[in-house]
C-alpha positions as CSV (number, residue, x, y, z in Angstrom):
1,M,-0.7,28.3,-18.9
2,S,-1.5,27.0,-15.4
3,Y,0.1,27.4,-12.0
4,V,0.8,23.8,-10.7
5,E,2.4,22.5,-7.5
6,H,4.2,19.2,-7.4
7,P,1.6,16.7,-6.2
8,F,3.6,13.9,-4.6
9,P,6.6,13.3,-2.4
10,P,10.1,12.0,-3.3
11,V,11.0,8.4,-3.2
12,A,14.1,8.0,-1.0
13,G,15.2,5.6,1.7
14,P,18.2,5.3,4.1
15,D,20.0,3.1,1.5
16,S,19.5,5.6,-1.4
17,R,22.9,6.9,-2.7
18,V,22.0,8.1,-6.2
19,L,19.4,10.8,-6.7
20,I,17.6,10.9,-10.1
21,L,16.0,14.3,-10.7
22,G,13.5,15.1,-13.4
23,S,12.1,18.6,-14.0
24,F,8.4,18.5,-13.2
25,P,5.7,15.7,-13.5
26,S,3.8,15.5,-16.8
27,V,0.0,15.9,-16.8
28,R,-0.3,12.1,-16.9
29,S,2.1,11.6,-14.0
30,R,0.2,14.3,-12.0
31,E,-3.0,12.4,-12.8
32,E,-1.5,9.0,-11.7
33,G,0.2,10.5,-8.6
34,F,3.7,9.1,-9.4
35,F,6.8,9.7,-11.5
36,Y,7.0,9.0,-15.2
37,G,3.4,8.0,-15.7
38,H,3.1,8.6,-19.4
39,P,3.0,5.2,-21.2
40,R,5.5,6.4,-23.8
41,N,8.1,7.7,-21.3
42,R,11.0,5.3,-21.4
43,F,12.0,5.8,-17.7
44,W,10.5,2.6,-16.3
45,P,11.6,0.3,-19.2
46,L,15.0,1.9,-19.0
47,M,15.4,1.2,-15.3
48,A,14.1,-2.4,-15.8
49,A,16.7,-2.9,-18.6
50,L,19.5,-1.5,-16.6
51,Y,18.8,-3.7,-13.6
52,S,17.7,-6.8,-15.5
53,E,14.2,-6.8,-14.2
54,E,10.7,-6.8,-15.6
55,T,9.3,-3.4,-16.2
56,P,7.3,-2.4,-13.1
57,Q,3.6,-1.6,-13.8
58,T,2.3,-0.4,-10.5
59,I,3.3,2.4,-8.2
60,P,4.4,0.0,-5.4
61,E,6.5,-2.0,-7.9
62,R,8.1,1.2,-9.3
63,R,8.8,2.5,-5.8
64,A,10.3,-0.9,-4.8
65,L,12.6,-0.9,-7.9
66,I,14.0,2.5,-7.0
67,L,14.6,1.7,-3.4
68,R,16.0,-1.8,-4.0
69,H,18.8,-0.4,-6.1
70,G,19.9,2.4,-3.8
71,L,18.3,5.1,-5.8
72,A,16.1,8.1,-4.9
73,L,13.7,9.8,-7.2
74,W,12.3,13.3,-7.3
75,D,12.0,16.5,-9.4
76,V,13.8,19.8,-9.3
77,I,10.6,22.0,-9.5
78,A,8.2,22.3,-6.6
79,S,5.8,24.6,-8.4
80,C,5.7,26.5,-11.7
81,R,3.5,27.9,-14.5
82,I,3.4,25.3,-17.2
83,E,1.4,24.6,-20.4
84,G,0.5,20.9,-20.4
85,S,3.6,18.8,-19.9
86,S,6.1,21.0,-21.9
87,D,9.4,21.7,-20.3
88,A,9.9,24.5,-22.8
89,S,6.8,26.3,-21.4
90,V,8.0,26.2,-17.7
91,R,7.9,29.7,-16.1
92,D,8.4,31.0,-12.6
93,A,9.9,27.7,-11.4
94,A,10.4,27.3,-7.6
95,P,12.7,24.6,-6.4
96,V,11.8,21.7,-4.2
97,D,13.1,21.5,-0.6
98,I,15.9,19.1,-1.3
99,R,16.4,18.6,2.4
100,R,13.5,16.2,2.2
101,V,15.8,13.8,0.4
102,L,19.1,14.8,2.1
103,D,17.7,14.2,5.6
104,T,16.7,10.7,4.6
105,A,19.5,9.5,2.4
106,D,23.3,9.8,2.0
107,I,23.3,11.0,-1.6
108,R,26.6,10.6,-3.3
109,Q,25.7,11.1,-6.9
110,V,23.0,13.1,-8.8
111,V,21.7,12.3,-12.3
112,C,19.3,14.7,-14.0
113,N,16.8,13.3,-16.4
114,G,17.1,15.9,-19.2
115,A,18.6,19.4,-19.8
116,L,16.0,21.5,-17.9
117,A,16.4,19.4,-14.8
118,G,20.2,19.8,-15.1
119,K,20.0,23.5,-15.6
120,L,17.6,24.1,-12.7
121,Y,19.5,21.7,-10.4
122,A,22.7,23.8,-11.0
123,R,20.8,27.0,-10.4
124,Y,18.8,26.1,-7.3
125,L,19.9,22.8,-5.7
126,Q,23.6,22.1,-6.4
127,Q,25.0,24.3,-3.6
128,A,22.8,22.6,-1.0
129,V,23.6,19.1,-2.2
130,G,27.2,19.8,-2.8
131,L,27.5,17.6,-5.9
132,E,27.7,18.3,-9.6
133,A,25.0,16.4,-11.6
134,I,25.4,14.2,-14.5
135,I,22.9,15.3,-17.1
136,A,21.5,12.3,-19.0
137,P,19.2,12.5,-22.0
138,S,15.6,12.8,-21.2
139,T,13.5,9.7,-21.2
140,S,10.4,11.8,-22.2
141,P,8.6,10.8,-25.4
142,A,9.2,14.4,-26.5
143,N,12.9,13.4,-26.8
144,A,12.1,11.2,-29.8
145,A,15.7,11.3,-31.1
146,W,16.7,9.0,-28.3
147,S,15.4,5.5,-28.5
148,L,15.4,3.2,-25.5
149,A,18.3,1.3,-27.1
150,R,20.3,4.5,-27.4
151,L,19.4,5.7,-23.9
152,I,20.5,2.4,-22.2
153,P,24.3,2.8,-22.5
154,V,24.3,6.5,-21.7
155,W,22.2,6.0,-18.6
156,H,24.3,2.9,-17.7
157,D,27.4,5.1,-17.7
158,A,25.6,7.8,-15.7
159,L,24.5,5.3,-13.1
160,A,27.7,3.2,-13.4
161,L,28.5,3.4,-9.7
162,H,25.2,1.8,-8.9
163,I,24.7,-0.9,-11.5
164,P,26.4,-4.2,-10.8
165,S,28.7,-5.3,-13.7
166,K,27.5,-8.4,-15.6
167,K,29.5,-11.5,-14.9
168,A,30.8,-13.3,-17.9
């Protein structure tokens, strides 16, 4: 088990209204220096499907997709002891300074990517943000029970305030 600090900043801009929070970056994400870097994580294909875009491949493309749609992206944990990428192994979690996002964006909705993010958000950050979070199923490959096709409608509902409806 290693002590690890979160290695990269949040993605947020003045037009961000919905904050998506994960728990802590995976080993692969920490190596890449950006969110959801594991090739089997469904986060980026999910966002692309929800917003009818191509799946972004590069960090600048991923950052642009988030900001273009009024989203912000970060994690709940600033540092912890963790074994590999396992949420179940997280110990001694310390929360991020959420003001880094709140000072930049007028956040009106919070969506947590998975149960651990939701639990730790409620414990450490909810009071500062002043909003209850919607807890969506994790996009992690470890959450194999949830296919991309199954994730899409649930995440669509979670982000419903920020996804334009399809015109018939």
